C-alpha positions as CSV (number, residue, x, y, z in Angstrom):
1,M,-47.7,37.7,11.1
2,N,-46.2,40.9,10.3
3,N,-48.6,44.0,9.3
4,G,-51.3,41.6,8.9
5,K,-50.0,39.5,7.0
6,P,-48.4,36.1,7.5
7,C,-44.6,35.6,7.8
8,V,-42.4,33.0,6.2
9,V,-39.0,32.6,6.9
10,I,-37.0,30.5,4.4
11,G,-33.7,29.2,5.0
12,V,-31.8,27.8,2.1
13,G,-29.1,25.2,2.0
14,G,-26.3,24.6,-0.1
15,G,-27.5,22.0,-2.8
16,I,-28.4,22.2,-6.3
17,A,-31.9,22.2,-5.6
18,A,-31.5,25.9,-4.5
19,Y,-32.7,26.7,-7.7
20,K,-36.4,25.5,-6.8
21,I,-36.9,28.0,-4.0
22,C,-36.9,31.1,-6.3
23,T,-40.2,29.5,-7.7
24,L,-41.4,28.7,-3.9
25,V,-40.6,32.4,-2.8
26,S,-42.0,34.0,-5.7
27,H,-45.5,32.5,-5.2
28,L,-45.5,32.7,-1.9
29,S,-44.8,36.3,-2.1
30,Q,-47.8,36.7,-5.0
31,A,-50.1,34.4,-2.4
32,G,-49.5,37.7,-0.1
33,V,-47.1,36.2,2.4
34,E,-44.0,38.1,3.9
35,V,-40.7,36.2,2.9
36,H,-37.7,36.5,4.4
37,V,-34.6,34.3,3.1
38,L,-31.7,33.4,4.5
39,M,-29.2,31.7,2.9
40,T,-26.0,29.7,4.0
41,K,-22.4,30.5,2.4
42,E,-23.0,27.4,0.1
43,A,-26.5,28.3,-1.4
44,Q,-25.0,31.0,-2.8
45,Q,-22.7,29.2,-5.1
46,F,-26.1,27.8,-6.7
47,V,-28.1,30.8,-6.6
48,S,-27.7,34.8,-6.3
49,P,-28.8,36.5,-2.9
50,L,-30.0,39.2,-5.3
51,T,-32.4,36.7,-7.2
52,F,-33.8,36.1,-3.6
53,Q,-34.0,39.7,-2.8
54,T,-36.0,40.5,-6.2
55,L,-38.8,37.8,-5.7
56,S,-39.1,38.7,-2.2
57,H,-38.7,42.4,-2.1
58,Q,-36.9,41.8,1.4
59,R,-33.3,42.1,2.5
60,V,-31.5,38.4,1.8
61,I,-29.4,37.7,5.1
62,T,-26.3,35.8,4.2
63,D,-23.5,36.9,6.8
64,M,-23.2,35.9,10.5
65,F,-21.0,39.2,10.9
66,S,-22.3,41.8,8.6
67,T,-21.4,45.4,9.4
68,D,-24.6,46.8,7.6
69,F,-26.1,46.9,11.0
70,E,-29.5,47.4,12.1
71,P,-30.8,48.2,15.9
72,N,-32.5,44.7,16.3
73,V,-30.6,41.6,17.0
74,E,-31.6,40.4,13.4
75,H,-31.5,36.5,14.0
76,V,-33.7,37.4,17.0
77,A,-35.6,39.5,15.4
78,L,-36.6,37.3,12.3
79,A,-37.2,34.3,14.9
80,K,-39.7,36.3,16.3
81,M,-41.2,37.4,12.9
82,A,-41.4,34.3,11.9
83,D,-45.0,31.9,11.6
84,V,-43.6,29.4,9.9
85,F,-39.7,28.6,9.2
86,V,-38.7,26.4,6.3
87,I,-35.3,24.5,5.4
88,A,-35.2,23.9,1.9
89,P,-32.8,22.2,0.5
90,A,-32.1,20.9,4.0
91,T,-28.8,18.8,3.0
92,A,-27.5,16.2,5.4
93,N,-25.4,18.6,7.0
94,L,-28.0,21.4,7.7
95,V,-30.2,18.2,8.6
96,A,-27.6,17.0,11.5
97,K,-27.1,20.8,12.6
98,V,-30.5,21.4,13.2
99,A,-31.2,18.2,15.3
100,N,-28.2,18.1,17.2
101,G,-28.8,21.9,18.3
102,I,-25.6,23.2,16.2
103,A,-26.0,26.9,15.6
104,D,-22.6,28.4,13.4
105,D,-24.1,30.1,10.9
106,M,-27.1,32.9,10.6
107,L,-29.5,30.1,9.3
108,T,-29.1,27.6,12.3
109,T,-28.8,30.5,14.5
110,T,-31.9,32.2,13.8
111,F,-33.5,28.7,13.6
112,L,-33.0,27.6,17.0
113,A,-34.2,31.1,18.0
114,S,-37.3,30.6,16.5
115,R,-40.3,29.4,18.4
116,A,-42.4,29.3,15.1
117,V,-44.0,26.3,13.3
118,K,-40.8,24.6,11.4
119,L,-40.8,22.6,8.3
120,I,-37.4,20.8,7.2
121,V,-37.5,19.7,3.4
122,P,-34.4,17.2,2.9
123,A,-32.9,17.1,-0.4
124,M,-29.9,15.1,-1.0
125,N,-28.2,12.3,-2.9
126,T,-29.7,8.5,-1.9
127,G,-26.8,7.2,-0.3
128,M,-26.5,10.5,2.3
129,L,-30.8,10.2,3.0
130,E,-30.8,6.7,3.3
131,N,-27.7,6.4,6.1
132,P,-28.5,6.0,9.2
133,I,-27.5,9.0,11.1
134,T,-29.3,10.6,8.2
135,R,-32.5,8.6,9.2
136,H,-31.6,9.2,12.9
137,N,-31.1,13.0,12.8
138,I,-34.4,13.3,10.7
139,Q,-36.2,11.1,13.4
140,L,-34.7,13.5,15.7
141,L,-36.5,16.1,14.1
142,K,-39.7,14.7,14.3
143,D,-39.4,13.8,17.6
144,Y,-38.6,17.6,18.6
145,G,-42.6,18.3,16.8
146,Y,-40.9,20.0,13.7
147,H,-42.5,18.6,10.4
148,V,-40.5,16.8,7.5
149,M,-41.4,16.3,4.2
150,E,-40.9,13.1,2.2
151,S,-38.1,13.5,-0.7
152,G,-39.6,12.9,-4.1
153,S,-37.7,9.8,-6.1
154,G,-36.6,10.0,-9.4
155,L,-33.3,10.6,-11.4
156,L,-30.7,12.9,-8.9
157,A,-28.5,15.7,-10.3
158,C,-25.5,13.4,-9.3
159,G,-26.7,10.9,-11.9
160,D,-28.2,8.7,-9.2
161,S,-31.6,7.4,-9.5
162,G,-33.9,7.1,-6.0
163,S,-35.1,9.2,-2.9
164,G,-33.7,12.5,-1.8
165,R,-35.2,14.8,-4.7
166,L,-36.6,18.2,-3.9
167,P,-40.4,18.2,-3.5
168,E,-41.6,20.4,-6.1
169,P,-42.2,24.3,-5.2
170,E,-45.9,23.5,-5.1
171,E,-45.7,21.0,-3.2
172,I,-43.7,22.8,-0.5
173,Q,-46.1,25.7,-0.8
174,D,-49.0,23.5,-0.1
175,Y,-47.7,22.7,3.4
176,V,-46.6,25.9,4.4
177,E,-50.1,27.1,3.4
178,E,-51.5,24.8,5.7
179,L,-49.3,25.2,8.7
180,L,-50.1,28.7,8.0
181,T,-54.0,28.3,8.3
182,P,-55.7,28.4,11.7
183,K,-57.5,24.8,12.4
184,T,-60.8,26.0,12.6
185,L,-62.2,22.5,11.9
186,A,-60.3,20.3,13.9
187,G,-61.8,17.5,15.3
188,K,-64.2,17.4,12.3
189,K,-64.6,14.8,9.3
190,I,-65.5,15.8,6.3
191,L,-66.9,13.6,3.4
192,I,-66.5,15.3,-0.1
193,T,-67.2,14.0,-3.6
194,A,-65.4,15.3,-6.7
195,G,-65.2,14.7,-10.3
196,P,-67.5,12.6,-12.7
197,T,-69.1,9.3,-12.8
198,Q,-68.9,7.0,-15.7
199,E,-71.9,4.5,-16.3
200,A,-71.5,1.8,-18.6
201,I,-74.1,1.5,-21.2
202,D,-72.2,-1.4,-22.7
203,P,-68.4,-3.2,-22.5
204,V,-67.2,0.0,-24.9
205,R,-69.5,3.0,-24.8
206,Y,-70.5,5.0,-21.1
207,I,-72.3,7.8,-19.9
208,T,-70.4,10.7,-18.3
209,N,-70.1,14.2,-17.6
210,H,-67.8,17.0,-18.3
211,S,-66.0,17.3,-14.6
212,T,-62.8,18.4,-14.0
213,G,-62.9,17.5,-9.8
214,T,-60.8,20.7,-9.6
215,M,-63.7,22.3,-7.0
216,G,-64.3,19.6,-4.9
217,Y,-60.1,18.8,-4.6
218,Q,-59.6,22.7,-3.7
219,L,-62.5,22.1,-1.0
220,A,-61.2,19.1,0.4
221,R,-57.5,20.9,0.5
222,A,-59.0,24.0,2.6
223,A,-60.5,21.4,4.9
224,R,-57.9,19.8,5.6
225,N,-55.6,23.1,6.1
226,A,-58.3,23.9,8.4
227,G,-57.7,20.8,10.4
228,A,-60.5,18.3,9.2
229,D,-59.9,14.9,8.5
230,V,-60.9,14.7,5.2
231,I,-62.3,11.5,2.8
232,L,-62.3,12.8,-0.7
233,V,-64.2,10.2,-3.1
234,S,-63.1,11.0,-6.5
235,G,-64.3,9.6,-9.8
236,P,-61.7,10.3,-12.7
237,V,-60.0,13.0,-12.8
238,H,-56.5,14.6,-14.0
239,Q,-55.9,15.9,-10.6
240,K,-52.6,15.8,-8.5
241,T,-53.1,13.5,-5.3
242,L,-53.4,16.1,-2.6
243,R,-51.2,15.1,0.5
244,A,-52.5,14.1,3.9
245,I,-56.4,13.2,2.5
246,C,-57.5,9.9,2.0
247,T,-58.7,9.8,-1.6
248,V,-61.1,7.1,-2.6
249,P,-61.0,6.6,-6.5
250,V,-64.3,5.3,-8.1
251,I,-66.1,5.0,-11.3
252,T,-69.8,4.6,-10.9
253,A,-72.2,6.5,-8.8
């Protein structure tokens, strides 16, 4: 926490999905989070540091041996400031390095020094993700207590189709906000209903109501973020499925 604001440090790896992190940084900044960005030299081939500097309103760290001297040892200062440390996109190389304690650039050095809650968001070619070495490294990260997001599936930049896509910025933001939220409801079970019901008149017609389910879904999300075990009973709605919530779809009351 810095100046009363939560602090998130985002390490950007050298994958084509780095462009999505611009939206993540923008959304977190607009939500009142202080965001600091670290970039590998490979990441700078995809997105300019100036872009992240403009979106975060903070200096972007790219160089282990910058001559732009500051009194604090920079990687230690950032490591101490962070409430949550995110690496996204986490390439196979970055996953391997952080899982095995290698600190050979500013991003991995700061990550190793940080005691913050850590979130790894892998994004890579399907073959690399499914390689036993990568799977072993991801399991190592989980064993260390780090949070690891599941990669999405679909068409990849390399032309392959399969798992390895970076989750959407809104999904990463949702996870980060959960990690930042005090767990005031830990140990509680909460049942929430949301959306309309459809009561059949005959095989063709039914009676319903104009409910989008938005309030119920937001309540479920807030309760989950606060540490509750949430069961969401949902009528037919056009809402995105909420991560880490048991959702029970229903039609009638």
